N, C-alpha and C positions, 0 to 999 in steps of 0.2 A: 785236318788241323790249319788254322785260319791263320794268316801271319800280321804280329801287329799291325803294319803299315794297313792290313782291310780296315782297323777299327773307326769307326766312322768320326769318332769321338777325340781319334789321336792327333795332335798338331802337330804340322810338315815343319819339319825340322829349322828348314831359314826361320820359321815366325818364333819358332823355341831361341833361337840363338839371336835373332830379331831383339823379341824383347829382354830374355839374358843383357844385352847390349845397353839397349835404354836405362833398364834397373841400373847397371853399372855405371852408368853416363850421370842418371838424375843419384844416386847416391855420389859422388865426385864433388856434385855440386853442392850437396846437402852439407859436406864433409868444409869442405870450401869456406861455406859459410856461416856454419858453428866457427873453424876458427878466424873470424871476422871478417872475413869476405862479405860479404851480404851483396857487392857490385857484381860477383861472379854469376854468369849466365850457361844457361845448357849450351849455349852457340860455342861459346867461349873453349868446351869440347876440343871442335876442332884444329884451334893451334893449341892446347897444350898438349893434345894426345899428340901433334905431327911437326912441332916445332923440334928442332935439331940447339946443344945448345950454344952452338956456334953464328947460327941464325942462318935464314935462307930470305931470297925471294916472293915475295906476295905468288908468286905465277906456279913455283916447285912447289911451297905451302898448299896450296890449292889443289894441285894435283894428286900429292901426298894423300891429302885428305878426303878428297872423292868429291869436291864441290867447287861451286863456279870461281873465277878469276873475279867475279865481279862479288859475288856472297863475300866470300874468303876478303875482300878488300874494306868489304862493312863489320869483320869481326874484328880484324884489325885496328882501321880505324877505332872503334869502340875501346878496345883492350890501349893502346896508343892513351885516351884519354883521359881512361883508368889510371895512369902508372904503369899499364905490366908489362906494353913494351915499347918499343923505340924501332924509329926508324933509323937509319945510316947508310951514306953513302958505300956503294957496295965496289970495295978495291976491286974488282975484277973490271966491275966498267961503270965507270965513273957516273952516266947518266940514269945507270937505276938505284936501288936501296936494297937493302936488309932489313929482314925484320926481326930484332934480336929483344928478350927478356931485357926488362931494365932491373935491377938490384934489387928491386921491391917486387917482380917477377919472377926472379931469381928464387928470394924465398916462397913468395907461395907454390912453385912449382917442387919444394922442397920438400914443403908442407905436404902434398899431393902423393910425391915419392912412399913418402911415408903412412902414409894413411894406405896407398896399395898395398904395401909391403903387413900392414897391421891386417888388411881382408883377408887378404893371401895365408896368413900365417891361422885367423879364425877359421877359412876355410879347410885348410890344412888340419883343423883339430876338431871338427864337422863334422868331415866328410873323410879323413883319413886316406887308404890308398885310394878309394874313389875320387879324388881332386885329382890324382897324380895320373888316372886312366882317362878323366876327361878331357885332360890338359892334352893328353898327346892321341888321343882320336880329333880334338879339333884341329893340334898339328898335323895330324894326318891329314884328316878334310880339307882343307887350303894346302896341302901338298897337291891333295890331288885335282880340286879346280886351278890352283893355277901350271899346273901339268899343263891340261885339256884347256885353259886359257892359252899356253905359250905353242900347244898345237895350233889352236885354232888362228894363229898369228896367219897364216896364209887365206888367202882369199878362195875360198869352195869355186867349183866352179861352179857356171851358171848353170840352173835348171831347164831341160827343156821348155821350147814354148809347144804349147800344144797347139795342132792344125786346123 
């Protein structure tokens, strides 16, 4: 009996997760644009998905989002120009700036959270128990990978060189 993984037409899990992520991100942008926020771009998801309510430094935000500090800086500048974000002095370090939502940005993120909630309700309605099962499986995949990542923080011994 062949295993499902042996099928040549079967997409790797990473491809399915990436495609789902891209579709979800695009859906968030379309939802914001339908609510009248036509200036929202896919790149803004790097902020919307990771900026804490109390604000953060750009470097910390970039690290959480998994992009370079320079890329995050461009996104933040664009969102500041649009009135979604503001830069304020960091009380812990007067030389640094914190990225925070403006009142308009907080209103926009609130609509985003409502959209996510409605979308999850839709998935629950359409998929039933499979939705909760999918969430549990993805949580386990993350736990396995993060556990392996933590285990690999010790540098492996160098491979012996052939003589």
